[in-house]
C-alpha positions as CSV (number, residue, x, y, z in Angstrom):
1,M,74.8,97.1,91.6
2,N,73.5,93.6,92.5
3,Q,73.7,92.6,88.9
4,Q,74.8,89.4,87.3
5,R,78.4,89.2,86.2
6,I,79.6,86.8,83.5
7,I,83.2,85.8,83.2
8,E,84.6,86.2,79.7
9,I,88.0,85.5,78.2
10,T,89.7,88.5,76.6
11,A,92.1,88.4,73.6
12,D,95.2,88.0,75.8
13,G,93.7,85.0,77.6
14,S,92.9,86.8,80.8
15,H,89.4,87.1,82.3
16,T,87.1,90.1,82.5
17,L,83.6,90.4,83.8
18,F,80.6,91.4,81.8
19,V,77.6,93.1,83.5
20,P,74.7,92.5,81.1
21,G,72.4,94.9,82.9
22,M,74.8,97.7,82.3
23,N,76.2,96.4,79.0
24,E,79.7,97.0,80.5
25,H,82.9,95.0,80.8
26,Y,85.3,95.5,83.7
27,H,88.2,95.5,81.2
28,S,89.0,95.7,77.5
29,V,87.9,92.6,75.6
30,N,91.2,93.0,73.8
31,G,93.0,92.0,76.9
32,A,92.4,92.6,80.6
33,I,95.9,92.1,81.7
34,Q,97.3,93.9,78.7
35,E,95.0,96.9,79.3
36,S,95.7,97.2,83.0
37,T,99.4,96.8,82.6
38,H,99.5,99.5,79.9
39,V,97.3,102.1,81.7
40,F,98.1,101.6,85.4
41,I,101.6,100.1,85.5
42,N,103.5,101.3,82.4
43,A,101.8,104.7,82.1
44,G,101.4,105.2,85.9
45,L,103.4,103.3,88.4
46,K,106.6,103.2,86.4
47,H,106.6,107.0,86.0
48,S,106.4,107.7,89.7
49,A,109.5,109.0,91.3
50,K,108.2,108.4,94.8
51,N,109.2,105.5,97.0
52,P,107.2,104.4,98.7
53,V,104.5,105.1,96.2
54,R,101.1,105.9,97.9
55,I,98.4,104.8,95.5
56,L,94.7,105.3,95.6
57,E,92.5,103.1,93.4
58,I,88.9,104.0,92.8
59,G,87.2,100.7,92.0
60,F,89.0,97.6,93.3
61,G,86.8,95.4,91.1
62,T,88.5,92.2,90.3
63,G,91.7,93.2,92.1
64,L,93.8,93.0,88.8
65,N,95.3,96.4,89.2
66,A,96.4,95.6,92.8
67,L,97.8,92.2,91.7
68,L,99.8,93.8,88.8
69,T,101.1,96.5,91.2
70,L,102.1,93.8,93.8
71,A,103.9,91.9,91.0
72,E,106.0,95.0,90.2
73,V,106.9,95.3,93.9
74,Y,107.8,91.6,94.0
75,R,110.1,92.0,90.9
76,N,111.6,95.2,92.1
77,R,112.5,94.7,95.7
78,E,113.6,98.4,96.0
79,L,110.0,99.5,95.3
80,A,107.5,99.9,98.1
81,V,103.8,100.6,97.7
82,E,101.0,101.7,100.1
83,Y,97.9,100.7,98.1
84,Y,94.5,102.2,99.2
85,T,91.4,101.1,97.3
86,M,87.7,101.9,97.4
87,E,85.0,99.5,96.2
88,A,81.3,100.0,96.5
89,Y,80.3,96.6,95.0
90,P,82.7,93.8,96.1
91,L,82.7,90.6,94.1
92,L,81.4,87.4,95.6
93,P,84.1,84.8,96.6
94,E,82.8,82.3,94.1
95,V,83.4,84.8,91.2
96,I,86.9,85.7,92.5
97,K,87.9,82.0,92.7
98,Q,87.1,81.6,89.0
99,L,89.3,84.5,87.7
100,N,92.5,83.3,86.0
101,Y,94.9,86.2,86.7
102,S,97.3,84.1,88.9
103,E,97.6,81.5,86.1
104,Q,98.2,84.2,83.5
105,L,100.9,86.1,85.3
106,E,104.4,84.8,85.9
107,G,106.5,85.8,88.9
108,V,103.6,86.4,91.3
109,P,103.9,84.5,94.6
110,A,101.3,81.8,94.9
111,G,98.2,82.8,96.8
112,C,98.6,86.6,96.5
113,F,95.5,87.1,94.5
114,S,93.4,85.3,97.1
115,Q,95.1,87.3,99.8
116,L,94.3,90.6,98.2
117,H,90.6,89.7,98.3
118,A,90.8,88.2,101.8
119,V,92.1,91.4,103.4
120,P,89.5,92.7,105.8
121,W,87.9,96.1,105.1
122,D,89.5,99.1,106.8
123,Q,92.7,97.4,107.9
124,A,96.2,97.8,106.5
125,V,97.7,94.4,105.7
126,Q,101.2,93.7,104.3
127,I,100.7,91.1,101.6
128,I,104.5,90.8,100.7
129,P,107.4,92.9,101.9
130,G,107.0,96.3,100.4
131,F,103.3,96.0,99.5
132,I,100.6,97.1,102.0
133,L,96.9,97.0,101.1
134,Y,94.1,99.0,102.7
135,K,90.6,98.3,101.3
136,M,87.7,100.7,101.9
137,K,84.2,99.4,101.3
138,G,81.8,102.1,100.0
139,D,81.1,104.7,97.4
140,A,84.0,106.9,96.4
141,N,81.6,109.9,96.4
142,T,81.1,109.5,100.2
143,L,84.2,107.8,101.6
144,P,86.9,110.1,102.9
145,F,89.9,110.2,100.6
146,P,93.2,109.2,102.3
147,A,95.6,112.1,102.4
148,G,98.9,112.2,100.6
149,R,98.4,110.0,97.6
150,D,101.1,110.1,94.9
151,L,99.2,108.2,92.1
152,V,95.5,107.6,91.4
153,Y,94.2,104.5,89.6
154,Y,90.8,105.7,88.4
155,D,89.2,102.5,87.2
156,E,85.4,103.1,87.0
157,F,82.9,102.2,84.4
158,A,82.2,104.7,81.6
159,P,80.5,108.0,82.4
160,E,77.4,106.9,80.5
161,T,77.0,104.0,82.9
162,Q,78.0,105.6,86.2
163,P,77.7,109.4,85.7
164,D,77.6,110.0,89.5
165,I,81.2,108.9,89.9
166,W,82.4,111.1,87.1
């Protein structure tokens, strides 16, 4: 998917990416942060009884879900997360630098968003106390799934766009 990505502002003021060649957005145009918070944090993470919570995300994308999860760990020092994520098409650094999630979120330590993207592939790195990130580069159809995950963030494009992942 070496396709152009255009940064757009969603209704909640946060950025999303639009891929013209696929006619797809990475997030809801009604609010990227709002959508990810509702789906992955409020309906997912906050319902887990595990601690630490071992999360597997299919589709790291912009890193927004990881950042929102990290923010929950930062706010709730009792919570610990082991966050594994798979990404077949990592964003270029110049795109990442333009995304406004850090400015839109309160209570996130400075530099964390950049740190999430700077983590080397296939290495576990503690970003803040209680939040460990492990990024896997490749296709979720061929990468080995890490064992023992408690929660899955399945954040792929629509089945019509990427039927092979569905």
